N, C-alpha and C positions, 0 to 999 in steps of 0.2 A: 524462359524466365530471365529477367535482368534485374539489376539493382543499381542504385545510385546512392552515393554518400554525399550528404550536404550538411553544413553546420547550421545549427539552430540556436537562436539566442534565447536566453531565459533569465529569470530574475537572479540576482546575485546570491540569494539565499540557497538556491538550488545548485549553483555552480554551472560552468559551461558543459555542454554535452554535444555529441554528434549522434545522428540517427541514420540508420540504413533503411531505406525504403525498399520493399520487396513487392514486386507484382505477384500476387497470389494466383489469381485466375481471372479470366474474362469470359463472360457468358451473356449472350443475348444483348451485346452492346454495353454491358455494365461491367466496369472494372473494379476490382477490390484490391486494396493494398493493406499491407501491415507494416509496422515499423519496429526495428529492433535497436535498443539502446547500445551503442558501442562503448561509450564512457558513461557509466552509471553516475547519476548526480551525487556530488559530494556535499555533505552537510558541513558548513563552516562551523568550526568549534566555537567561534565567538558569537554565533547567531543561534537562537533557539529555533528548534524545528517547528514549523507551522502546524497548528492543530488542524485536524480534519473532522468531518462529521462522524459521529459515532456509528451511524447507520446510513445507508443510502436513502432510505425512506425519510430520514430527517431532512435531508436536502430537498427532496421532491416535495414534501409537505410544506417546507418553508417557502419554496418558490411558488407553489400553488396558492398558499395562504396569502402571500404578498400580491400576486396577480389578481386573485379573486377578491375584490374589495367591494365597497359600497356602490361603486359605479356600475358593477355588474347587475345590481338589483334595481337601482333607480335611473340608470341612463340607457343601457342597451335596449330593454323592452320598449321604452318610449320611442327611441329612435327607429326601432323596427316598425312600430305601429305608424309613426309619422311619415315614414319614407317608403310606403308601399307594401308593408307587411312582409310576406315571404319573399317578395322581390328584393328587399333590402339585403337578403342573404347573398345575392349575386355579387354586388360590389364589396360586401364584407369579406366573403371568402376569397375574392380576387386579391384584395389588399393583404389579407392574411397570408396568402401563398407567396406573393411577390415582395412583400415588405415586412409584415409582422414576424413570421417565422424566421426569415433570414436574419433580421436584426436581433431577434431573441437569441438565436443560436450564436451569432457573432459575439454578443456580450458574454454568454456562457463560456465560449472558447477563449476569449481574452482573459477572463478571470482565472479560469482553470490552468491555462498554460503559464501565465506570468505569476500566478499565486500572490497577487497583490490587489489592493483596492482600486477604486475608480481613477485615482490620480497616478498611482504607481505603475499601472499597466502601460501608460504612455511612454515608458522608457523605450518602447519599440519605435516611437516616433516623437521625440521630445518637443518638437515644435507645436504639437497638439496637446501638450500637458494641461494647458488652460481649460480644455474641454473637460478633463477629469475634475478639476476644481469647480467647474461650472455645475456639473451634475451633483456634486457633493453639496454645493450651496443651494441648489434647487430642492434637494431632499430635506435639507435643514429648514428651508423656507416653508415647504409644505407642512412640515411637522409643527410649525407655529399655529396653524389653524386646523389641521386634521385631527389633532388630539381634542379639539373643542367639539367636533362632531361626535366623537366617542363619549365625551362627557355629557352631551345632550342625551345620547342613548342610555347612559347610566342613570341620568336623572329620570327619564321616562320609566326605566326599569324599577327604580325605587317607588315611583308613583303608582306602579301597577299592583303593588301589594296592598290593595284596598278592596273593600267590598264593591264599591262603585268607582269606576274610573273617573278621574277628575275632568276628563274631556267629554263626558257623556251628557252633561247638562250645563245650564247657564246660571246656576245658583252660587257661583264662586265669587270671591271678592274681586278678582281681576276682570270679570266679565263686564262688557259694556252694554249699553241699551240696544245696540244693534245685534246682539247675540240672539240666535234663534235655535231652540232645542231641536234635536234630531227628530223628535216624535211630535213636536207641536207645530201647528201652522202659525203663521205670523202675518201681521198686516204691514210689515216693513216692505219698503221697495226692494226689489231683487238686487239692485246695485248697492244697497246699504246693508243687506243681511250678511251676517258672518256666522260660521258654525262654531260650536263649542271647541272642536278640535283645533281650528285655526286660531281662535283666541287663546287657547291654552298654550300653544306654541309661541305665539307672538307676544302675548301679554303675561301669561303665567310662567313661562320659562325664560324668554328673552327680556321681558319687561321693556319692549320696544316703545311702548306708549309713554314711558318716562324720559325719553331722550328726544331732543329736537334735531339731532343729526350727529355727524361725526365730530363736530366741535363741542358736543355735549355728551361725553361718554359716561361720566359718573364713576363711582367706585365699583370694583369687582363685587358681584353678588356672591354672598357666602355659600349659597346652595350649589351653584355651578362651580365655584372655586373648590369646594369640598370634593365634588365629583372629579374635577380635573386633577386634584391631588391623588385620588385613588388611581386614576389612569396612569399618572406619572410613576407612581410606586410600582404598579404592575409592569410597566415598561422597563423600569430600572432592573428589577429582580429577574426579568426575562432575558436581559442583555448583559448583565454585569460580568458573567463568566464566559461570554462569547457563545459559540455555537453549542457548547456543552449544555447550556441552560435553554437557549432559544429553541434548540432542536427537540427538547422535551415538551415545551409549551405548545408548539404547533400541532402536536398530536391531538390536542383539544380544540384549539382555535381554528385549525384548518379543516377539521372533520365535522365539527358541530354544525356549521351552516348547511351542510348537505342533509343532515338528519332533520333539521328544522324546516328546510325548504320542502322536503318530502312530506312531512307532517302537514305543513300549511297547504300544499297542493291537494292532498287527500281531503282536507277540510274545504278548500276553496271550490273544488269541482262539484261539491254537493250543494252549493248555494244556488238559489234562483238567479238566472241571468249570467251565470259563470260561463256557460257554453257560448253565449253571444260575445262575451269579452274575449274568449280564446279565438273565436272565429275572426273577430276584428284584428286580433294580434297576428293571425296567420293569413289574412286575406291578401291576395296577390294582385298588385297593380303594376304591371311591367312598364306602363307609360311613365311612371315616376323615374325610371332609369334614364330617361332623357334629360333629367334635371341635374345640373352640376352640383347643387347643394346636397343631393343624396350621396353622391360619390365622395364629396368633401366630408360629410358626416361619417361615412364608413371608414375613410382613411384616418380621421381624427380618433374615432373610437378604437381602432386597432392599436394606435400608438399608445393611448392612455390605458386601455384595458390590459395590455400585456406588460406594462410597466417598464418598457425600454426607455433609456435616457435618464433614469434616476440613479444609476450606479449600483442598484440593489442586486441585480443579476450578476454583475461582476464581483461584488463582495461575496455573495453566497457561493458562487462557483469557485472562488479562490480558496475555499476550504475543502474542495473536493480532492480525492486522490488523483494523482497526476494521470493515471491510466483510465480514469472514468470516461464512459461513453457519453459525452455531453451532447452529441448529435441526437441520440435517442431521447435524452432528457428533454431537449428542446421540443421535439415532436410531441412527447407525452404531455408535458406541462402546458404548452400553448394550446393544444387541442382540448384539454380538460377545461381550461379557462374559457374558451369559446363555447363549449358545450354547456358550461355552467350559466353563462349569460343567456343562452337560448332557453335553457330549462327554467331559469328564474322568471322568464317572460310568461310562462304558463301560470306560475304562482301569482304574479302581480295582476295579470289581466283577468284571471278568474274572479278576483276580488273587485277589480274595477268594473267588470260586467255586472257584478252583484250590486255595487253602489249605483251604477247607471240605472238599473231597473228599480231599485228601491226609491230613488229620488225622482224617477220618471224624467230623466234628462238624457241627452245624447252622450255617448261615451266620450266625445271630445271634451265635454265640460268637466269631466272628472279625471281624464288622463293627463298626467303631467310628469315631469322628471325633476331630479334634484332633491334637496332636503324636503321640499313640500310633499313629495310622494310618501316618504317613509315617516315623516313626523306630523303630517296632517291627514292626508287621504287614507293611508292604511290604518292608522289608529282609529280614525272615524269609522271605518268598516268593521274593525275588530270590536268596537264599542257596541255594535248592534247584535253581536253573536251571544248566544247563551254561554255562560262561563267566560265572559269577556276578559276578566282579569288573568285567567290562566293563559289564554291566547296572547294577551299582551306581553306577559312575562316571556313566553316562548319566542315571540317575534323580536323583542328587544335584546334578548340573549344572543340571537342570531346577529343582530346589528353590532353588538359588542365584539363578538368573536371575529366578524368580518373586518372591523376596524382595528382591533388590537394587532393582529398578525401583519396587516399592511403597515401600521405605524412602526412595528418592530423592524420590518424590512427597511423602511426609510431611515430609521435611527442607526441600524447596522451599517448602512451604506456610508453614513457620515463617520461613524466611529472607526470602521475598518479602513476607510479611505485615508483618514488623517493619521491613524496609528501606523499604518504601513508607510506613510510618507515621512513621518517624524518618529524615527525608531525608538527614541527615548521614552515614548509613551507606552511601549509594549509592557513595560514593567509596572505601569500604573493604569492599567485598563479600567479597573473598578472606579478609581477616582475620576478618570477622564469621562467614563460613561455617566457618572453622576453629574459632572459639569455640563455635559451635553443636554441631558434630560432636564436639568434645572434651568438651563438657558431657554429651552423651548417652553418650559412652564411659565417663566417670567414674561416672555413675550405674549404667550397665550392669555395671560390675565387681561390684556386689552380687549380680548374677544368675549369675555364673560361679564362685561359691564353692561349697563342699560343700553348703551349705544354700540355694544360690541359687534352686532351684526354688520354694521357699516365697515368696521375694520376687517371682519371676517370676509365680507364680499370683496373688499379691496385686495386682500391677500390671495383669495381664491382666483380672482380675475388675472392677477399678474404673476402668481407664483409658478404655475405649471401650464401656462397656455402656449403662447408662441415661443417662449423660452425653451420648452422641452422640444418642440418641433425643430427649432434651429440647432439645439444641442445634438439631437439624433442625426440630423442632416450632416453636420460637420463631423460627427463621429464616423459616419459611414464614408464620407469623403476621405477622412484621414486614414482609414483602414484600407479602403479599396484603391485610392489613387496614390497615396504617398507611401504607406507601408508596403502595399502591394498585395493583390489578391492571392498570388501564388504563395507568397510567404505566409499569409494567414492560413491558407489551406494546409500547408506543410505543418504549421504550428498546431492546427486543430487536430490533425491525425497523428501527431508525434506522441504516441502512447505505446505501452508495452505490446498490446496486440488487440486492436479494435478494428473490426471490419466495417467499412463505411462505403456505400455505393457512390460512385461519381458518374454524372451524366454528361455526355458530350454537349447536349443542347445548351445547358447552363454555361458551359465554357465558351461556347460561341457567342452567347449574349454578352458576356463580360468582356470578351476580347473586342467586340464592337464598341463597347462603352469606353474602355481604357485606351483603345487604339495602340499607339506606340509608346505610351507613357511608361509601361513596365516591360516593354520589349515586344517585338513582332510576334513572338510565340507566347503571349501573355497567358495562354490557357494552362500551361504547365510545363514541367521538365520532362524531357524525353531522352531516351538512350537508344541509339540505333533506330530501329523501326517501331519500338514500343514507347508509348507515351504514358506518363504518370499524371492522371487528371487530378485537378484540384477539387477540393470540396466546395464547389461553387454555389451551393445552396444559399450561402450568405451573400453572394454577389447580386442576387436578384433585387436587393434593397435599392439599387440605383438604376433600374432599367424600366422605370415607369412608362417612358415614352417610346419604347422600342417598336419598330415596324417589322412586319414579317419579311418584307423584301430585304431589309438590312440584315436580318438574321440569316437569311438564306445565303447572302453574299459572304457573311462572316464565316459561316460553316464551310463554304467552298474554299475560302482562303485558308482556313485552319487545316483543312485536309491536306494541303500542299506543304505545310510547315513541319519541320522535324528537328529544328534546332533546340538545344538544351538551354533552359532558363536557369541562370545561376541564382541561388537563393542567398 
């Protein structure tokens, strides 16, 4: 048994500390370490102690609620179907293991150790502080239009409390001559025919027909504006007291979707054609794995579905207790997110199979992704069921809860990141929260005009596309190459007593990537003949193009090294 003492840097509010790493045991090639605080963190009398989650489950539900959002329902099932069915799970799980989980864990570790928001954590490497402000800006940017989606769902929910759903027929004032009832045949050409559900969304909700383009927005529509006000009020009172209030709200918003998805699945599998839809969802076409687009879709979906790069995970974990096992949290929450995406596919495709059989068309003609799936296709399917109003209420409640907790996460990232950076805002959190949510409301008003869908599309296209990918890439480079992977591993396990497995193979991978940037023994600090391995699970985020030959050479080189890396 050996030990090494190394200084660890932490936020000013916690005070400096040193940690003694102790090798506990080694079994089957896996090493376990613990750490003991030599100098307990001192609380500055001039600084208020940072609040923490009331319960561990509050944090887990908040992370799950943020990560499991509308995209899990409207994007993953369609991508799975489009890219070879069950074969799509191969690249999806591949990128989950080498990129998604490591990045997810990295952000949790950053926030928990430094106990600051997305900007403040970059005190560990100040040159990259701009990355922190970038992710805060992206979260704010997304809030401008994401709240609009929630207001659409709320509008649909209110419209569902009727005897006959307004998208069941073509007898409404907004319907055009091209509208064809679900149950009536029509002499219209197929290219001209539109469904009541499509016209309700485009003409009844958005009033798109009253706008000539983005240069003709018009005034905000009072119906959608009222729904947007309700959304903003809910967000404010969920966030104004910090994690004390948001931690209670997620007990409803994070659990409700699972109950609703289960109910909808039980109903969906009883519909005619549902089995055909599920078979199409799970059909395996391994030849699609030869197409680059399939792998690109998988990598992109991992990035967006886990929510890395928005600063939300950093903000949430900054309110954890310092000794919390964030490694375990990363495994649990990211796994639940992926399983939810897969599970929702059964719900969606059971109804799509039903619609395909009912309209006697191929499944490709009804399968789609994006808002069109949840605001046109799915409502159209619900309208054909007995008790359609009840099913519509259940479905749109699910959309509301999926959207609310994700919006809460985005706003918390902005609020925590800026409050931690500008300390004088700590005493005025309620007012600052009000300022942030009102700012998003005012910008969102452009999206609830007659031509608001053009603004919405513009924001959606540029807010969280390539900007997020570049943000995550630079974040990983800043941590792995500049701050140093060994320092990150030391930071991540610097807790009172948390056992974390460390695997030699990951260490070899990262040493090959980093080369001599952080030292020839970049794998970890060693004392005598015993080596303290880093928690290199996070390092896999930057080894996309590793070759097995290079890995073998790296492992052989590492086996000969025994120098100590100074942290």
